[in-house]
C-alpha positions as MATLAB code, in Angstrom:
seq = 'MDSPKRIRSLNVKLARFKEVFPGAAKTDTIDARKILELFTLDRHLPAAKNVLQPVSQHEQVNTILKRLTRRYAQLLKERIVITNRLGADLQAVAPELKALSKRIHNRWFLRLLTLRKDIRMLPRLHASTLEKIPYIRQADREQLRYWQQHAHFGDEIEYVAPMIYEDAVRILELMDKLKALKQQIQDCIPQSPMATLIQTIPGFGPMTSATLAGEIGSIDRFKSEASLALYLGTTTLDNSSGKHQGTKRNQATNRHAKKAITTATALHGMFVEESYDYLQKKKAQGKKPQQAIRALSRHLTRVIWKMIQQNRPYERR';
ca = [
      -8.733   83.881   56.126;
     -10.096   80.539   56.208;
      -8.464   78.089   58.872;
      -6.159   75.286   58.152;
      -8.956   72.776   58.821;
     -11.840   74.698   56.585;
      -8.947   74.677   53.974;
      -8.419   70.464   54.328;
     -12.188   70.151   54.535;
     -12.489   72.514   50.658;
      -9.656   70.316   49.414;
     -11.379   66.994   50.290;
     -14.782   68.442   48.851;
     -13.222   69.689   45.337;
     -11.346   66.263   45.269;
     -14.525   63.898   45.175;
     -16.364   66.802   42.822;
     -13.510   65.838   40.579;
     -13.581   62.159   40.479;
     -17.424   62.691   39.502;
     -16.640   65.316   37.009;
     -13.819   64.507   35.489;
     -11.925   66.755   33.248;
      -9.347   67.227   30.117;
      -6.681   69.225   32.849;
      -6.737   70.652   36.022;
      -6.030   74.466   37.311;
      -6.903   76.882   39.917;
      -9.067   78.684   36.872;
     -10.935   75.427   35.878;
     -11.856   73.892   39.458;
     -13.129   77.576   39.976;
     -15.506   77.735   36.939;
     -16.735   73.693   37.605;
     -17.266   74.122   40.907;
     -19.224   77.238   40.267;
     -20.999   75.026   37.375;
     -22.001   72.545   40.296;
     -23.551   75.289   41.851;
     -25.841   76.261   39.646;
     -26.889   72.892   38.466;
     -30.387   72.471   39.726;
     -30.886   76.059   37.359;
     -28.614   75.287   34.144;
     -29.329   72.148   34.480;
     -29.222   71.772   30.616;
     -26.044   73.729   30.162;
     -24.688   72.112   32.634;
     -24.630   68.690   30.557;
     -22.887   70.340   28.005;
     -20.017   70.893   30.098;
     -19.635   67.948   33.155;
     -19.179   64.761   32.656;
     -21.877   62.043   34.553;
     -19.502   59.284   35.459;
     -20.794   55.716   35.325;
     -20.997   53.470   38.655;
     -18.048   50.811   38.435;
     -19.006   47.574   38.044;
     -19.022   45.734   41.499;
     -16.560   43.327   41.029;
     -14.004   45.961   40.173;
     -14.749   47.289   43.658;
     -13.973   44.364   44.327;
     -10.389   44.729   43.388;
      -9.976   48.106   43.741;
     -10.543   47.559   47.639;
      -8.733   44.563   47.642;
      -5.379   46.186   45.588;
      -5.066   48.845   47.531;
      -5.808   46.936   50.614;
      -2.482   45.097   49.439;
      -0.932   48.026   48.358;
      -0.701   49.301   51.553;
       0.597   45.887   54.220;
       3.708   45.768   51.298;
       4.608   49.218   52.029;
       3.865   48.444   55.483;
       6.171   45.302   54.941;
       8.928   47.147   52.943;
       9.622   49.659   55.833;
       9.143   47.302   59.585;
      11.481   44.964   56.831;
      14.218   48.035   56.368;
      13.663   49.068   59.850;
      14.259   46.234   61.429;
      18.055   45.019   58.997;
      19.259   48.772   60.028;
      18.712   47.057   63.446;
      19.915   44.043   62.851;
      23.190   45.927   61.945;
      23.540   48.022   64.496;
      23.526   45.095   67.108;
      24.512   42.037   65.623;
      25.806   42.710   61.666;
      26.868   39.010   60.998;
      23.099   37.243   62.318;
      22.125   40.077   59.462;
      25.086   38.213   57.122;
      23.654   34.893   57.525;
      20.363   35.951   54.962;
      20.522   38.102   51.506;
      17.106   39.384   51.974;
      16.185   39.905   55.289;
      12.374   38.567   54.574;
      13.595   34.931   54.222;
      11.252   32.928   55.897;
      13.647   31.105   57.585;
      15.720   34.207   58.774;
      12.372   35.583   60.089;
      11.024   32.257   61.935;
      15.090   31.852   63.319;
      14.313   35.577   65.117;
      11.258   34.580   66.138;
      12.405   31.254   67.942;
      13.242   33.655   70.931;
      12.406   36.670   72.308;
      15.589   37.884   73.310;
      18.790   37.506   69.742;
      21.195   36.526   72.545;
      19.269   33.286   73.374;
      19.780   32.342   69.559;
      23.579   30.969   70.234;
      22.087   28.313   72.562;
      19.880   26.835   70.287;
      20.389   23.284   70.153;
      20.906   21.237   66.422;
      17.551   19.300   66.507;
      15.777   22.969   67.064;
      18.104   24.188   63.953;
      16.413   21.576   62.313;
      12.516   22.049   62.832;
      12.998   25.477   60.946;
      11.025   25.418   57.987;
      12.601   26.833   54.746;
      16.134   26.154   55.297;
      18.448   24.920   53.790;
      21.585   22.738   54.881;
      24.370   25.485   54.000;
      22.117   27.960   56.219;
      22.406   25.764   59.329;
      26.406   25.157   59.125;
      26.393   29.091   58.466;
      24.147   29.369   61.212;
      25.901   27.165   63.659;
      29.386   29.125   62.810;
      27.760   31.705   64.239;
      26.511   30.272   66.920;
      29.991   29.779   68.197;
      31.286   33.032   67.816;
      27.924   35.253   68.427;
      28.556   38.776   69.853;
      25.853   41.313   70.203;
      26.294   45.741   69.936;
      25.847   48.064   73.179;
      22.431   48.430   72.136;
      20.939   45.030   72.397;
      19.278   45.512   75.932;
      16.646   47.311   74.665;
      16.532   46.656   70.674;
      15.942   42.602   71.393;
      12.676   43.079   71.771;
      11.992   45.429   69.113;
      13.743   42.628   66.169;
      11.452   39.974   68.266;
       8.398   42.685   67.743;
       9.430   43.756   63.915;
      10.131   39.240   62.820;
       6.341   38.410   64.119;
       4.997   40.804   62.661;
       6.697   40.976   59.204;
       5.306   36.846   59.064;
       2.071   38.237   59.713;
       2.051   40.625   56.629;
       3.513   38.019   54.526;
       0.687   35.257   55.301;
      -2.198   38.208   54.665;
      -0.015   39.661   51.908;
      -0.644   35.739   50.209;
      -3.973   35.440   51.581;
      -4.940   38.673   50.032;
      -2.873   38.278   46.540;
      -4.874   34.845   46.175;
      -8.504   36.434   46.732;
      -7.798   39.256   43.990;
      -6.662   36.085   41.465;
      -9.922   34.539   43.033;
     -11.851   37.144   41.235;
      -9.880   38.292   37.937;
     -11.798   35.666   36.609;
     -15.052   37.484   37.301;
     -13.597   40.930   36.155;
     -14.173   41.287   32.082;
     -11.283   44.226   32.009;
      -8.617   42.721   34.156;
      -9.051   39.169   32.477;
      -8.674   41.247   28.954;
      -5.666   43.492   30.307;
      -4.235   40.731   31.950;
      -4.113   39.260   28.277;
      -0.814   41.838   26.860;
       2.376   40.278   28.240;
       4.167   41.807   31.027;
       0.857   43.087   32.754;
       0.049   40.509   35.379;
      -2.703   39.539   37.734;
      -1.677   42.392   40.541;
      -1.539   44.901   37.204;
      -4.201   43.762   35.973;
      -6.309   43.986   39.110;
      -4.762   47.419   40.297;
      -6.041   48.945   36.572;
      -9.252   47.477   36.590;
     -10.428   48.598   39.908;
      -8.711   51.799   39.796;
     -11.013   52.146   36.112;
     -13.763   51.149   37.010;
     -15.692   51.424   33.627;
     -14.718   52.447   30.653;
     -17.551   54.067   30.387;
     -16.097   57.127   32.648;
     -14.376   58.695   29.822;
     -15.205   59.830   26.526;
     -12.168   59.130   24.909;
      -8.493   57.388   24.864;
      -7.018   61.193   25.983;
      -8.921   61.413   29.213;
      -8.061   58.042   30.025;
      -4.550   58.339   29.354;
      -4.607   61.503   31.409;
      -6.625   59.555   34.781;
      -3.696   56.864   34.382;
      -1.029   59.710   33.657;
       0.457   58.405   30.683;
       0.265   61.951   28.959;
       1.118   65.353   30.186;
      -0.156   68.542   29.419;
       0.353   71.097   26.955;
       1.935   74.454   28.849;
       2.846   76.466   25.342;
       2.951   79.722   25.883;
       3.811   82.632   23.309;
       6.556   81.459   21.579;
       6.873   79.268   24.128;
       6.489   75.521   23.443;
       6.736   72.688   26.396;
       4.548   69.911   29.049;
       4.199   69.632   32.338;
       3.550   66.806   34.674;
      -0.358   66.007   34.609;
      -0.865   66.301   38.769;
      -4.127   65.267   38.919;
      -3.333   61.124   38.077;
      -4.196   58.178   39.437;
      -1.540   57.223   41.296;
      -2.693   54.046   42.100;
      -2.716   53.585   38.533;
       0.205   54.918   37.741;
       2.642   52.542   39.512;
       0.813   49.696   37.741;
       0.703   50.703   34.444;
       4.136   52.619   34.560;
       5.616   49.149   36.034;
       3.680   47.215   33.631;
       5.472   48.853   30.882;
       8.626   48.404   31.672;
       7.866   44.597   31.474;
       6.409   44.675   28.479;
       8.882   46.164   27.052;
      11.048   42.928   27.728;
       8.720   40.339   26.679;
       7.576   42.185   23.515;
      10.486   42.268   20.666;
       8.478   45.935   19.272;
       8.565   47.105   22.418;
      11.822   46.493   23.322;
      12.946   48.470   20.148;
      10.578   51.686   21.175;
      12.057   52.088   24.114;
      15.799   52.102   22.364;
      14.473   54.257   19.778;
      13.002   56.841   22.432;
      16.234   56.599   24.826;
      19.256   57.451   21.516;
      16.548   60.120   20.558;
      17.889   61.836   24.345;
      15.161   60.474   26.392;
      15.082   59.182   29.876;
      14.728   56.771   30.624;
      10.893   56.871   32.480;
      10.299   59.583   29.658;
      10.896   56.443   27.293;
       8.549   53.834   29.406;
       5.946   56.870   29.630;
       5.867   57.384   25.732;
       5.365   53.341   25.366;
       2.591   53.442   28.396;
       0.894   55.924   26.244;
       0.573   53.506   23.097;
      -0.315   50.866   25.690;
      -3.302   53.402   26.669;
      -4.583   53.133   23.198;
      -4.111   49.570   22.843;
      -6.197   48.725   26.299;
      -9.022   51.604   25.409;
      -9.630   49.579   22.246;
      -9.234   45.630   23.674;
     -11.989   46.933   26.503;
     -14.637   49.051   23.944;
     -14.264   45.673   21.592;
     -14.061   43.219   24.322;
     -11.244   41.884   22.670;
      -7.960   40.386   24.244;
      -4.113   41.591   23.166;
      -2.600   40.179   19.908;
       0.701   40.361   18.664;
       0.808   40.875   13.995;
];
């Protein structure tokens, strides 16, 4: 029996093999057949060419966009996790302080939390110090002064206070890094013809366009728009058997690209009247919101395919 470590190693190798030789669908049977074809590639190269699809090299700028957008997504996820943790800690030891800001990641609020390493010192801050907090409004300063006069903390403040300070500092660092990364991504987009074209679609902003261009890499990787749709996760696989007619989710999709095109499609429906009507039509047919968005994203996949193939920007008729 194979050890868990060996199984993980095989899974990693299989994942890399799938990237190099993508297929229309992914099942254990297909994977096993493809691996056997790979092992016999040297002896049966002419036959293997008929069943295996070589992958074209990514454009250099799209490779850069892929790295930058994935890094951005990782840092954004980290910021969300730490922000939620900070909010929970503040709610436990200083709920009135947390109520001063509707959003924990407001810069003025985070700056306030980092003025002292122990938030029990914040009620003693002088008015002149509060005036120097960047981005703070007059109404927020007045509420802050009122809180200073009635501030009290929970019993856990002794060991939670350092955690609050560290998290606030880290969130500010992440916000600066995210801002710099976003600017770097926007500077790269004009160098990528694919990202530039995708960005012309209403609802597809710079981050979405950069993510899709980075994950797609080269349109030559895909034989048809149906293959691209499988990669982007905008279509399902046939799951019919006998008299049963149905579909199943495509598990072998690029999750980064799928998330990007799903989010952009929802925004696209808000900007384009025809797309909005299509979404409403699907919902009237009994489709769930996510199913309606996926159906629209399937149409947009065809549009993206044609745009890149013909090097044409998006046009509304």
